C-alpha positions in Angstrom: -5.3 -29.4 5.3 -4.5 -31.5 8.3 -4.4 -30.4 11.9 -0.6 -30.3 11.7 -0.2 -28.4 8.5 0.0 -24.7 8.1 -1.7 -22.6 5.4 0.4 -22.0 2.3 0.5 -18.2 2.8 1.5 -18.1 6.4 3.5 -15.0 7.3 6.6 -15.9 9.3 7.2 -14.3 12.7 10.2 -12.4 11.3 8.1 -10.8 8.5 5.1 -9.9 10.7 6.4 -6.4 11.8 7.1 -5.6 8.1 3.6 -6.7 7.1 2.1 -4.4 9.9 4.2 -1.5 8.7 3.1 -2.1 5.0 -0.6 -2.3 6.0 -0.4 0.9 8.1 1.5 2.9 5.4 -0.8 1.8 2.7 -3.8 2.6 4.9 -2.4 6.1 5.4 -1.8 6.6 1.7 -5.2 5.3 0.9 -6.8 7.7 3.4 -5.0 10.5 1.7 -6.3 9.5 -1.7 -9.9 9.0 -0.4 -9.8 12.4 1.2 -8.7 14.0 -2.0 -11.5 12.2 -4.0 -14.1 13.2 -1.4 -13.0 16.8 -1.8 -13.4 16.6 -5.6 -9.7 16.7 -6.3 -8.2 14.5 -9.0 -6.0 11.6 -8.0 -2.3 12.0 -8.3 -1.2 10.9 -11.8 1.7 8.7 -10.8 3.9 7.6 -7.8 6.0 10.8 -7.9 2.9 13.0 -7.7 1.4 10.8 -4.9 4.6 11.2 -2.8 4.6 15.0 -3.6 1.1 15.2 -2.2 2.1 13.1 0.8 5.0 15.5 1.5 2.8 18.6 1.2 0.2 17.1 3.7 2.8 15.6 6.0 5.9 17.9 5.9 7.4 16.5 9.1 6.7 12.8 8.5 9.1 10.6 6.7 8.2 9.3 3.2 6.4 5.9 3.5 8.7 3.2 2.2 7.9 -0.5 1.5 9.6 -2.5 4.3 10.0 -5.5 2.0 12.0 -3.8 -0.8 13.0 -0.4 0.6 11.3 1.5 -2.3 8.2 3.5 -2.7 4.9 1.7 -2.6 3.4 0.8 -5.9 0.6 3.0 -7.2 -1.5 3.3 -10.3 -4.7 5.0 -11.1 -7.5 4.7 -13.7 -10.4 7.1 -13.9 -11.4 7.8 -10.3 -10.0 4.6 -8.9 -6.6 3.6 -7.6 -4.4 0.7 -6.5 -1.7 0.8 -3.9 0.6 -2.1 -3.1 3.6 -3.4 -1.2 5.8 -5.9 -2.9 5.2 -8.3 0.0 7.5 -10.8 1.5 9.0 -12.0 -1.8 10.1 -8.4 -2.6 8.5 -8.6 -6.1 5.7 -6.3 -7.1 2.5 -7.7 -8.7 2.7 -11.2 -7.2 0.3 -13.1 -5.0 1.9 -12.1 -1.7 1.5 -8.3 -2.2 -0.4 -6.2 0.3 -2.9 -4.6 -2.0 -5.6 -1.9 -1.7 -7.9 -1.6 -4.8 -10.4 1.3 -4.4 -12.8 -0.5 -6.7 -13.3 -3.3 -4.2 -11.9 -2.0 -0.9 -14.3 0.2 1.1 -12.8 2.2 4.0 
């Protein structure tokens, strides 16, 4: 990389607020899941169950929505671990620009 070139994965100014929203929302959902695990509760089975738990815990808050595609954030679980993700700037889930939290490697 030269002094005048930019990194390949530079987030444009227009997308910066969306990236901040996605990170904050995923952080809030992750905290909810970590709190449940610490209390000995099982993780929600799927996205619908995750959002039902969110609504129970946050009855006056709007449902978190991915600012890049307008849908719910991605979620999957295996054993006592989970992954949460935003589709990222390209609007496609499970690609390299996703905002991802993986409880196996992410420590809060």
